[in-house]
PADO-922054 format. One record per residue (C-alpha): residue number from 0; residue in one letter; x negated, y negated, z negated. Coordinates in pm, 1 decimal. Each point is the difference from the previous one (the first is absolute). Example, Ala and Ser with C-alpha at 12.3 -4.5 7.8 and 13.67 -1.06 7.14 Angstrom:
> seq,type,px,py,pz
> 0,a,-1230.0,450.0,-780.0
> 1,s,-137.0,-344.0,66.0
// end
This chain:
> seq,type,px,py,pz
> 0,x,-11506.9,-15973.9,-13279.1
> 1,x,87.5,198.2,-316.6
> 2,x,-248.8,26.1,-287.6
> 3,x,-255.6,285.4,25.5
> 4,x,102.1,315.1,-186.8
> 5,x,-210.4,88.8,-304.3
> 6,x,-166.4,340.2,-36.1
> 7,x,262.3,91.1,-262.8
> 8,x,281.7,-82.2,245.5
> 9,x,-172.7,202.3,272.4
> 10,x,-36.8,295.4,-240.6
> 11,x,369.6,-12.5,-87.1
> 12,x,92.0,-19.3,371.0
> 13,x,-220.0,298.1,96.9
> 14,x,128.2,210.4,-293.6
> 15,x,363.6,-90.7,71.6
> 16,x,-47.6,118.5,358.2
> 17,x,-245.9,281.2,-63.9
> 18,x,153.9,195.1,-290.7
> 19,x,327.6,94.2,179.5
> 20,x,-202.0,83.8,315.6
> 21,x,-232.6,224.0,-206.3
> 22,x,308.7,168.9,-149.8
> 23,x,135.3,52.9,352.0
> 24,x,-328.4,153.5,121.9
> 25,x,-18.5,231.2,-305.4
> 26,x,364.4,106.5,54.6
> 27,x,-82.6,72.1,366.3
> 28,x,-301.1,204.3,-115.2
> 29,x,233.8,191.5,-235.5
> 30,x,209.0,111.3,301.7
> 31,x,-300.1,182.8,152.6
> 32,x,-97.3,139.1,-339.3
> 33,x,353.6,137.7,-54.6
> 34,x,-9.5,170.2,341.6
> 35,x,-336.7,159.5,-80.7
> 36,x,108.9,128.9,-343.3
> 37,x,337.9,139.6,112.9
> 38,x,-138.6,172.2,310.4
> 39,x,-282.7,139.5,-213.4
> 40,x,267.5,161.8,-216.5
> 41,x,180.9,128.8,309.9
> 42,x,-286.6,170.5,188.0
> 43,x,-365.5,-48.8,90.3
> 44,x,82.6,35.1,373.5
> 45,x,262.9,-275.3,-21.2
> 46,x,-239.1,-225.2,-191.2
> 47,x,-280.6,49.8,254.5
> 48,x,235.6,-75.6,291.5
> 49,x,142.2,-315.7,-157.9
> 50,x,-338.5,-131.2,-117.6
> 51,x,-111.8,35.1,361.4
> 52,x,324.1,-146.1,138.4
> 53,x,20.5,-291.0,-241.4
> 54,x,-364.3,-90.2,72.3
> 55,x,84.8,-3.4,373.8
> 56,x,304.1,-222.6,-70.0
> 57,x,-190.5,-231.5,-236.5
> 58,x,-291.3,-62.2,239.7
> 59,x,247.2,-83.3,280.7
> 60,x,211.0,-218.0,-232.3
> 61,x,-304.9,-192.5,-126.3
> 62,x,-104.9,-70.2,360.1
> 63,x,350.1,-124.3,88.7
> 64,x,43.8,-204.7,-318.5
> 65,x,-237.4,-270.8,128.8
> 66,x,292.6,-186.7,159.6
> 67,x,200.1,9.9,-324.5
> 68,x,-298.5,-123.3,-204.2
> 69,x,-55.2,-284.6,250.9
> 70,x,350.1,-129.9,-82.1
> 71,x,-108.1,-79.2,-359.7
> 72,x,-254.9,-282.0,59.3
> 73,x,204.2,-142.0,289.9
> 74,x,316.9,-24.5,-212.7
> 75,x,-194.5,-136.7,-302.7
> 76,x,-153.7,-274.8,216.3
> 77,x,331.4,-86.2,168.3
> 78,x,177.1,-10.5,-338.1
> 79,x,-265.8,-231.5,-153.3
> 80,x,34.8,-240.7,293.3
> 81,x,383.5,17.2,-9.6
> 82,x,30.9,159.6,345.7
> 83,x,299.9,236.3,-30.6
> 84,x,23.3,55.4,376.1
> 85,x,-353.9,145.0,31.1
> 86,x,57.1,204.3,-315.4
> 87,x,302.0,169.9,160.8
> 88,x,-165.5,41.4,342.4
> 89,x,-314.4,176.5,-122.3
> 90,x,197.8,236.8,-228.7
> 91,x,229.3,103.9,285.9
> 92,x,-289.9,60.8,236.4
> 93,x,-175.5,198.1,-276.3
> 94,x,308.3,226.0,8.7
> 95,x,-17.0,22.4,379.4
> 96,x,-369.3,98.9,3.9
> 97,x,54.6,253.7,-278.9
> 98,x,292.3,155.5,191.4
> 99,x,-207.2,21.3,321.5
> 100,x,-286.7,167.6,-189.3
> 101,x,239.8,252.3,-160.6
> 102,x,142.2,91.4,344.7
> 103,x,-347.7,38.7,155.9
> 104,x,-130.8,236.9,-272.2
> 105,x,313.5,217.3,-28.2
> 106,x,-127.7,256.7,259.2
> 107,x,-314.7,47.5,-215.1
> 108,x,220.0,128.0,-282.5
> 109,x,209.6,218.1,229.6
> 110,x,-306.5,180.1,143.1
> 111,x,-216.3,-22.9,-314.6
> 112,x,-42.7,379.2,-30.9
> 113,x,-224.9,18.8,308.9
> 114,x,-209.6,-293.6,-127.1
> 115,x,-41.9,155.5,-347.3
> 116,x,-99.6,334.2,155.1
> 117,x,-272.8,-181.1,196.7
> 118,x,-133.1,-129.8,-334.1
> 119,x,-52.9,360.2,-110.4
> 120,x,314.6,53.8,-212.0
> 121,x,155.6,347.8,-11.5
> 122,x,298.1,62.3,229.9
> 123,x,236.4,49.0,-299.0
> 124,x,-103.5,-324.4,-174.2
> 125,x,12.3,-199.8,325.6
> 126,x,350.2,135.5,78.6
> 127,x,129.2,-80.4,-351.9
> 128,x,-156.5,-348.0,10.2
> 129,x,161.2,-63.8,341.4
> 130,x,345.9,91.3,-136.6
> 131,x,-59.0,-255.3,-278.3
> 132,x,-136.1,-268.6,235.6
> 133,x,281.0,23.4,256.0
> 134,x,241.4,-123.3,-267.8
> 135,x,-237.9,-233.9,-184.2
> 136,x,-101.2,-162.4,331.4
> 137,x,356.5,-132.9,31.3
> 138,x,-67.8,-185.4,-325.5
> 139,x,-282.7,-203.5,157.2
> 140,x,247.0,-262.7,128.8
> 141,x,178.5,-66.4,-333.7
> 142,x,-334.1,26.4,-188.3
> 143,x,-162.2,-273.8,212.4
> 144,x,312.6,-220.5,-6.4
> 145,x,3.0,27.1,-381.6
> 146,x,-365.8,-110.9,4.9
> 147,x,90.3,-306.3,212.4
> 148,x,283.8,-98.2,-236.1
> 149,x,-221.1,53.8,-307.5
> 150,x,-267.0,-225.2,155.5
> 151,x,264.3,-265.7,75.3
> 152,x,142.2,16.7,-354.9
> 153,x,-343.8,7.6,-169.1
> 154,x,-114.3,-304.3,202.2
> 155,x,306.9,-187.8,-131.2
> 156,x,-94.9,117.5,-352.2
> 157,x,302.2,231.4,-31.4
> 158,x,-230.8,270.5,-134.6
> 159,x,226.7,147.6,-268.7
> 160,x,239.4,136.4,259.9
> 161,x,-296.6,163.6,181.3
> 162,x,-81.5,175.2,-329.9
> 163,x,356.8,111.8,-75.6
> 164,x,67.7,129.1,353.0
> 165,x,-317.5,213.9,-20.6
> 166,x,92.1,130.2,-347.0
> 167,x,348.8,91.0,127.9
> 168,x,-164.1,178.3,297.6
> 169,x,-226.1,199.5,-236.3
> 170,x,303.6,111.2,-206.2
> 171,x,202.8,96.2,311.4
> 172,x,-303.3,191.8,131.5
> 173,x,-42.9,198.6,-324.5
> 174,x,368.2,103.9,-14.3
> 175,x,20.7,76.3,374.6
> 176,x,-319.6,208.6,-16.3
> 177,x,125.5,196.1,-301.7
> 178,x,332.2,69.8,173.5
> 179,x,-118.8,73.9,354.4
> 180,x,-339.7,171.7,-46.5
> 181,x,126.1,251.3,-259.8
> 182,x,369.3,15.5,95.5
> 183,x,135.0,-139.2,-329.7
> 184,x,352.2,-134.6,-72.4
> 185,x,156.8,224.6,262.4
> 186,x,-208.7,-138.0,289.5
> 187,x,-195.9,226.6,239.6
> 188,x,-362.2,88.5,-82.1
> 189,x,-193.5,-170.0,282.4
> 190,x,-360.5,-4.1,-128.0
> 191,x,-218.6,-213.7,228.5
> 192,x,301.3,-115.7,204.4
> 193,x,166.0,-109.1,-327.0
> 194,x,-303.7,-218.3,-81.8
> 195,x,27.0,-155.6,349.3
> 196,x,374.1,-71.2,-36.9
> 197,x,-68.3,-160.1,-341.9
> 198,x,-269.8,-223.9,151.5
> 199,x,230.6,-107.4,284.2
> 200,x,280.7,-73.1,-247.3
> 201,x,-236.0,-216.1,-210.7
> 202,x,-107.4,-208.9,302.7
> 203,x,361.7,-65.0,103.3
> 204,x,114.9,-86.3,-356.7
> 205,x,-296.7,-239.6,-39.2
> 206,x,78.0,-171.2,332.5
> 207,x,368.3,-47.7,-86.9
> 208,x,-95.6,-138.0,-345.3
> 209,x,-254.2,-249.7,138.0
> 210,x,229.4,-112.4,285.1
> 211,x,300.4,-58.1,-230.2
> 212,x,-216.3,-198.5,-244.1
> 213,x,-159.5,-211.5,276.5
> 214,x,342.7,-85.4,141.8
> 215,x,161.4,-79.7,-336.6
> 216,x,-289.2,-179.7,-175.8
> 217,x,-124.9,-199.9,299.4
> 218,x,307.2,-63.2,221.4
> 219,x,-148.1,-330.2,121.6
> 220,x,-261.4,190.4,202.4
> 221,x,263.6,194.5,205.4
> 222,x,-270.0,264.7,40.6
> 223,x,207.1,255.4,192.5
> 224,x,195.1,-240.2,224.7
> 225,x,-85.2,53.5,368.9
> 226,x,-264.6,254.3,-97.5
> 227,x,14.1,146.9,353.6
> 228,x,-122.1,-326.7,157.2
> 229,x,-374.9,6.3,87.5
> 230,x,-228.3,-282.4,-112.2
> 231,x,-321.3,55.7,193.1
> 232,x,-199.0,-279.2,-165.6
> 233,x,61.9,137.0,-352.8
> 234,x,-42.2,356.0,135.5
> 235,x,-350.9,-90.1,123.8
> 236,x,-84.1,-175.2,-327.4
> 237,x,92.3,304.7,-212.5
> 238,x,-169.8,239.7,245.1
> 239,x,-330.6,-193.8,4.1
> 240,x,-10.5,-10.4,-379.9
> 241,x,143.0,347.8,-63.4
> 242,x,-186.7,224.4,246.6
> 243,x,-344.0,-64.2,-160.9
> 244,x,154.4,59.5,-347.6
> 245,x,124.1,340.5,120.9
> 246,x,-345.9,93.7,131.4
> 247,x,-164.1,-121.0,-325.8
> 248,x,242.3,213.3,-204.7
> 249,x,-65.8,297.2,227.0
> 250,x,-378.8,-39.0,-44.0
> 251,x,24.8,15.1,-379.5
> 252,x,254.4,283.2,-14.8
> 253,x,-200.4,206.1,248.8
> 254,x,-314.8,-46.3,-214.0
> 255,x,180.5,181.4,-283.3
> 256,x,147.3,254.0,245.6
> 257,x,-353.6,75.4,129.7
> 258,x,-118.4,48.1,-359.4
> 259,x,283.9,253.5,-50.9
> 260,x,-108.6,192.5,311.4
> 261,x,-363.6,6.5,-123.8
> 262,x,108.4,112.7,-348.6
> 263,x,193.8,282.7,169.3
> 264,x,-329.3,124.2,144.8
> 265,x,-123.5,45.8,-359.9
> 266,x,283.9,238.7,-87.3
> 267,x,335.3,15.8,-179.3
> 268,x,-125.3,-100.6,-346.3
> 269,x,-178.6,-310.5,133.8
> 270,x,310.1,-94.3,203.0
> 271,x,232.8,47.2,-299.7
> 272,x,-227.4,-215.3,-221.6
> 273,x,-21.1,-261.8,276.9
> 274,x,379.5,-8.2,35.8
> 275,x,54.6,-64.5,-372.0
> 276,x,-280.9,-258.7,-29.8
> 277,x,141.9,-178.4,306.4
> 278,x,346.9,-13.9,-163.0
> 279,x,-155.1,-170.3,-305.9
> 280,x,-197.0,-246.8,216.8
> 281,x,314.5,-69.1,207.7
> 282,x,206.6,-80.0,-310.3
> 283,x,-260.2,-258.2,-109.6
> 284,x,-2.3,-136.8,357.8
> 285,x,378.7,-63.7,-12.3
> 286,x,-64.5,-273.5,-259.5
> 287,x,-264.0,-162.9,221.8
> 288,x,238.1,20.1,297.0
> 289,x,266.1,-191.6,-197.3
> 290,x,-244.3,-280.6,-81.6
> 291,x,-123.3,0.6,361.3
> 292,x,357.6,-53.8,128.3
> 293,x,46.3,-281.0,-253.1
> 294,x,-326.9,-155.1,125.0
> 295,x,130.8,16.7,360.1
> 296,x,317.3,-189.4,-99.0
> 297,x,-190.8,-261.6,-203.2
> 298,x,-251.0,-53.6,283.6
> 299,x,285.9,-32.2,253.3
> 300,x,161.3,-252.3,-233.5
> 301,x,-326.6,-203.7,-7.6
> 302,x,-10.4,11.4,381.6
> 303,x,352.6,-144.4,14.1
> 304,x,-107.0,-277.2,-240.6
> 305,x,-327.6,-54.0,190.9
> 306,x,-178.9,-1.9,-337.0
> 307,x,-351.2,152.4,-15.4
> 308,x,-37.7,-58.8,-376.6
> 309,x,331.1,182.6,-62.3
> 310,x,-129.6,286.4,215.7
> 311,x,-339.7,27.1,-176.2
> 312,x,149.2,-19.0,-350.6
> 313,x,266.3,259.2,78.3
> 314,x,-265.5,228.2,150.8
> 315,x,-221.7,-30.5,-308.5
> 316,x,288.8,90.9,-230.7
> 317,x,106.7,301.2,210.9
> 318,x,-359.4,130.5,13.0
> 319,x,-49.3,-34.9,-378.0
> 320,x,328.2,187.0,-67.9
> 321,x,-113.2,270.9,243.5
> 322,x,-338.1,25.3,-174.7
> 323,x,158.7,35.0,-346.9
> 324,x,230.2,274.0,133.3
> 325,x,-293.8,181.6,163.5
> 326,x,-201.5,-8.6,-326.5
> 327,x,296.8,149.4,-189.9
> 328,x,24.5,277.7,260.5
> 329,x,-376.8,64.2,-26.8
> 330,x,30.3,33.0,-379.5
> 331,x,292.6,246.3,28.6
> 332,x,-179.0,215.3,260.5
> 333,x,-328.8,10.9,-193.5
> 334,x,152.2,62.9,-345.9
> 335,x,277.8,249.3,87.2
> 336,x,-106.3,189.7,318.1
> 337,x,96.3,351.1,-117.8
> 338,x,327.6,-111.8,-156.0
> 339,x,103.5,-178.2,322.1
> 340,x,-96.5,295.0,221.8
> 341,x,182.2,244.8,-230.3
> 342,x,332.4,-177.9,63.1
> 343,x,-4.2,154.1,351.2
> 344,x,-110.8,352.9,-95.6
> 345,x,192.3,297.7,-132.4
> 346,x,-159.1,107.7,-335.0
> 347,x,5.4,362.3,128.7
> 348,x,-166.1,-84.0,334.5
> 349,x,-286.5,255.3,35.7
> 350,x,-223.6,-255.3,178.2
> 351,x,79.1,-276.1,-251.4
> 352,x,-351.5,-30.2,-147.9
> 353,x,-167.5,3.4,342.2
> 354,x,236.5,-272.9,129.3
> 355,x,-56.5,-209.9,-314.1
> 356,x,-377.5,37.2,42.2
> 357,x,6.2,-142.2,353.2
> 358,x,281.6,-244.5,-77.7
> 359,x,-176.8,-174.6,-290.2
> 360,x,-298.6,-91.9,219.9
> 361,x,236.1,-132.7,271.6
> 362,x,194.8,-207.2,-255.1
> 363,x,-328.6,-159.9,-111.2
> 364,x,-67.3,-99.9,362.6
> 365,x,361.8,-126.7,25.8
> 366,x,-76.7,-224.3,-300.4
> 367,x,-293.6,-149.7,192.7
> 368,x,209.4,-94.0,302.1
> 369,x,285.3,-163.0,-197.5
> 370,x,-183.8,-334.2,11.7
> 371,x,-85.5,8.0,370.1
> 372,x,337.5,146.7,104.8
> 373,x,175.7,-278.1,-191.1
> 374,x,-227.4,-266.6,150.7
> 375,x,50.2,113.0,361.0
> 376,x,381.1,20.1,-26.1
> 377,x,15.0,-343.6,-170.0
> 378,x,-215.9,-152.6,275.2
> 379,x,225.2,159.8,264.3
> 380,x,310.2,-141.1,-173.3
> 381,x,-147.7,-352.2,-7.4
> 382,x,-115.8,16.4,362.8
> 383,x,345.1,119.3,112.4
> 384,x,151.7,-292.3,-188.9
> 385,x,-206.8,-242.2,210.9
> 386,x,87.3,195.5,318.7
> 387,x,-351.3,139.0,52.3
> 388,x,37.9,364.9,104.4
> 389,x,-223.9,65.7,304.7
> 390,x,-341.1,-46.2,-171.0
> 391,x,109.4,210.8,-304.5
> 392,x,102.7,276.9,243.4
> 393,x,-354.6,10.7,144.0
> 394,x,-155.7,-13.9,-349.8
> 395,x,224.6,287.2,-116.3
> 396,x,-80.3,220.0,301.5
> 397,x,-376.7,-50.9,-44.5
> 398,x,6.7,42.0,-380.2
> 399,x,222.4,308.1,-14.5
> 400,x,-83.0,185.8,320.7
> 401,x,-343.3,-134.0,88.7
> 402,x,-137.7,23.5,-354.4
> 403,x,235.2,176.4,-247.9
> 404,x,72.2,323.7,188.7
> 405,x,-362.4,61.9,117.3
> 406,x,-130.7,-75.2,-353.7
> 407,x,250.6,247.1,-148.3
> 408,x,-114.6,268.3,245.2
> 409,x,-373.1,-62.9,-54.1
> 410,x,20.9,-18.0,-380.8
> 411,x,240.4,295.3,-21.9
> 412,x,-153.4,243.6,246.9
> 413,x,-349.8,-115.2,104.3
> 414,x,-118.9,-114.2,-343.7
> 415,x,210.6,279.1,-154.9
> 416,x,193.3,-193.6,-264.9
> 417,x,325.1,171.0,114.2
> 418,x,324.6,-163.6,-121.3
> 419,x,-175.3,-276.0,-195.3
> 420,x,-196.4,-88.2,315.4
> 421,x,318.4,-20.1,209.2
> 422,x,156.6,-230.3,-260.4
> 423,x,-312.8,-216.8,-21.9
> 424,x,51.0,-54.8,373.9
> 425,x,339.9,-151.6,-91.5
> 426,x,-176.2,-228.3,-250.5
> 427,x,-248.5,-119.3,265.2
> 428,x,272.2,-64.3,262.5
> 429,x,228.2,-186.8,-243.7
> 430,x,-293.5,-202.5,-141.5
> 431,x,-115.7,-118.3,343.2
> 432,x,360.2,-94.2,87.4
> 433,x,44.2,-186.3,-329.9
> 434,x,-317.6,-208.7,44.0
> 435,x,68.1,-87.1,366.6
> 436,x,370.5,-79.7,-48.2
> 437,x,-62.9,-216.9,-307.0
> 438,x,-275.3,-184.1,193.2
> 439,x,240.9,-47.3,290.5
> 440,x,264.9,-161.2,-222.9
> 441,x,-221.3,-218.0,-222.3
> 442,x,-245.1,-91.6,279.3
> 443,x,109.1,-68.6,358.7
> 444,x,379.3,20.8,-52.4
> 445,x,34.5,-233.8,-297.4
> 446,x,-246.1,-251.3,153.2
> 447,x,197.8,-4.4,326.6
> 448,x,333.5,-46.1,-185.2
> 449,x,-142.1,-289.3,-207.0
> 450,x,-95.7,-174.8,324.8
> 451,x,338.1,80.6,157.2
> 452,x,201.4,-130.6,-297.7
> 453,x,-213.0,-315.7,-26.4
> 454,x,90.9,-111.2,355.2
// end
C-alpha cells in the first residue's frame, strides 16, 4: 500500500482539481449573466420572458443532471482501482440516461406556455417564453451530454479542459447573443428567439469540444465505440446513484424558486432587490460548487483505494478550503454591499434608492448563509463521492421543503419581516441541511466505510 498523503499533498490535489472547476462554474454563471444584461438592453418584455424561460429550463436541467453527476464518483473510483472497463461502461450509460431524460421532458418545453399561464403569468409573457423554450428545449440533450463528459473528464483530473470549454462557450454565447438578439453584422434581429438560438449553438459547440477532447486525449477508453449497445448492469448502477442526486438538486433549487415567488408577493422593488442579491450569492456559491466537485472526485478516489484515512484527510482539507472561501465572501458582502448591488443598477433608475435599501438588508442575510450553504454543498459532494445519495435526498427534502420554505413564509408574512424574513427562511433551511449532512458523512457513513475497508 502506498504511503499516506500529507495534508499539504491533499491541499495541492484539491486545489489542482478545484480551481479549474471553479473557473468553469464562474464561466457558466457568466453565460446567464450575459443573457440577462443583453436582453435587459433589448426590452423589458424580452427580459421577463427569458428570465421565466431560463428558470424553467434550469430547474428541469438540474433535475436531469443527477445522472451526469453520478458518473463523477463512479469514474473516480474505477480509475483509482485501475478498472477501465467499468469507467467506460458507467460513462456510456450516463449518456443513455441523460438522453432518455431529455426526450421525456421535451414535450414540457413545447407546451410550456399553458403551464406558465397556470402559474399566473400574463398571456404575452407566457407566449414569448414558450417561443424561447421550444428552441432551448432542444438544447437539453447536448447540455446533459456535456455534463456527463465534464464529469468523466473531471473524475480523471482533466479539469483544465472543462474550464477552457466553458470559457469558449461563454465567448460564443456573448457574440451570438450580440449578433442575433439585436440583428448586428447583417444578421436578422430575432430578440428572444435570437437568445434561444445562441443558447442552442453554445450547447452544441460545447458538446463537440468535449467529445473531440475525450476521443483524442483518452483514446484508450474507446468511449464512443458501440455506444448504442445497452449495458443494463451499469445503467442500473448510474440510475440508482443519479436519481436521488436529481431530486436533491431539485429540492434545493426549488427552495430558492419558492423564495422568488414569495418575494414577488412583496412587489416589484422587493423582487428586483432579491434578484440582484441572489446573483451575488450565486456567484459566491460557484466557488463552493467547484470545491464540492473536487471533494467528490477525491472521495471517489479514496473509495477506489479502500483507504479511510485518505478519505478523512481529503475531506478535512476540502472543508477548510470551503470555510476560508466562505469567510472571504462574508467579508466582501458585509464591507461592500452597496457597491456590489450598484453593479447591477442603472445610475438613472428612478427606483434605485428603494432597491438599494431593500437589497442591502438581503445582502447581509446572504452573508450569514455563506457558511451554511458552503457546508451543505461540501457535505453533499463528499457523500456523493462515497456513493451515498438516498439519505441526503431525504435530508434535503426535509430541510428545504419541510423547514426552509415554511420558515420563510412565517418569518416573512406572519411575523412581518418581509424580504428579510423570507431570506432568513433560506438560512434556516440551509443550516439544518448543513448540520444533518455533515453528521451523516462524519458519523454513520465514515464509521461504516472504516469497517468495510478493514475487512
